[in-house]
C-alpha positions in Angstrom: 0.2 0.0 0.1 1.3 3.5 -0.7 0.4 7.0 0.9 0.0 9.7 -1.0 -2.1 12.9 -1.3 -4.7 13.9 -3.8 -4.0 17.1 -6.3 -5.6 18.4 -8.9 -8.8 17.9 -9.5 -9.9 18.0 -13.7 -13.7 17.5 -15.2 -13.3 18.0 -18.6 -16.0 17.7 -22.0 -14.3 14.4 -24.2 -14.9 15.1 -27.6 -17.1 12.7 -30.1 -16.1 9.9 -32.2 -12.8 9.8 -29.9 -12.1 6.4 -27.4 -12.7 7.2 -23.8 -9.5 5.6 -22.3 -7.0 7.5 -25.2 -8.9 10.6 -24.3 -8.3 10.6 -20.4 -5.0 9.5 -21.4 -4.2 12.7 -23.2 -6.4 14.7 -20.9 -4.0 13.4 -18.4 -0.9 14.4 -20.3 -1.9 17.7 -21.2 -2.0 18.2 -17.6 0.9 16.6 -16.6 -1.1 14.4 -14.5 1.3 10.7 -14.0 -1.7 9.0 -11.9 -5.5 9.8 -11.9 -8.4 8.3 -10.5 -11.6 8.5 -12.6 -14.1 9.9 -10.0 -17.0 10.4 -12.4 -18.1 10.3 -16.0 -21.7 11.1 -17.6 -22.6 10.8 -21.0 -22.8 7.9 -24.0 -21.0 5.8 -26.5 -21.1 4.9 -30.1 -21.0 1.3 -28.9 -19.6 -0.5 -25.9 -17.0 -3.0 -25.5 -16.1 -4.7 -22.4 -13.8 -7.0 -20.9 -14.3 -9.1 -18.2 -11.4 -10.3 -16.1 -7.6 -9.9 -16.8 -8.5 -9.9 -20.2 -8.4 -6.6 -21.9 -7.5 -6.6 -25.2 -10.5 -8.7 -26.9 -13.9 -7.3 -25.9 -16.2 -9.8 -24.9 -19.1 -8.1 -24.0 -20.4 -5.8 -26.7 -23.2 -3.1 -26.3 -24.9 -2.0 -29.0 -25.7 1.7 -30.1 -25.2 3.9 -31.1 -26.1 6.2 -27.9 -24.8 3.9 -25.3 -25.3 5.6 -21.7 -22.3 5.9 -19.1 -24.1 4.6 -15.9 -20.9 4.6 -14.0 -16.9 4.9 -14.6 -14.3 4.0 -12.1 -10.4 3.3 -12.3 -7.6 4.9 -13.0 -5.2 6.3 -15.4 -1.3 5.5 -14.9 1.8 7.0 -16.7 4.8 3.8 -16.6 7.3 6.1 -18.6 10.0 7.8 -16.5 8.8 11.1 -18.4 5.1 12.6 -18.9 6.1 13.2 -22.5 6.5 9.6 -23.4 2.8 9.2 -23.5 2.7 6.0 -22.4 -0.3 5.0 -20.0 -1.6 1.7 -17.8 -5.4 2.6 -17.5 -7.9 0.3 -16.3 -11.2 1.2 -16.5 -14.6 -0.1 -15.3 -17.3 1.0 -17.0 -21.3 -0.1 -16.3 -23.2 0.7 -19.4 -26.7 0.5 -20.5 -27.9 -0.1 -24.0 -30.1 0.9 -26.4 -32.0 -1.9 -25.5 -31.8 -1.3 -21.3 -29.2 -3.9 -20.8 -27.1 -2.9 -18.0 -23.3 -4.7 -18.5 -20.4 -4.4 -16.4 -16.7 -4.6 -17.6 -13.7 -3.1 -18.4 -13.4 -0.9 -21.1 -11.5 -2.0 -24.4 -9.0 0.3 -25.4 -9.7 1.9 -28.4 -12.9 0.3 -29.1 -15.1 2.8 -26.4 -16.0 6.1 -29.1 -17.5 8.7 -27.4 -20.8 9.5 -28.7 -22.2 12.9 -28.2 -20.3 14.1 -25.5 -18.8 13.0 -22.3 -18.1 14.9 -19.0 -15.4 13.1 -16.8 -14.0 14.0 -13.6 -10.6 12.9 -12.9 -8.5 13.5 -9.1 -4.5 13.4 -9.7 -2.8 11.4 -7.0 0.2 12.0 -5.6 2.3 9.4 -4.4 4.6 10.0 -0.4 7.8 9.9 -1.8 8.9 8.8 1.1 6.9 5.6 1.2 
């Protein structure tokens, strides 16, 4: 377990047709945030692609859209590179989505396969690890 404190809070609107995982990484990069906790999100995706368990590369569950509502979103965006300018992240986001058929599904968002629909507003909070730990 690591000790630390919360830093800046960023509230942002993500652009349409861009992957939500990649958009959050770009957001953190633009504010030079190396580790962020995703606090909340509202909005919709064109389609939702979720994985279950440790497999985050292949979609296990397709939530058909367009207009898949984000019921809940939480997780971490973590820079894995020595420099914030290297643009390498380890991002794990768990979402609860509601499809156009009112089906509710939960799982991890698959990178590159969850484009925002009209808009997504997110709140992320910087986590600053205590360097003495």
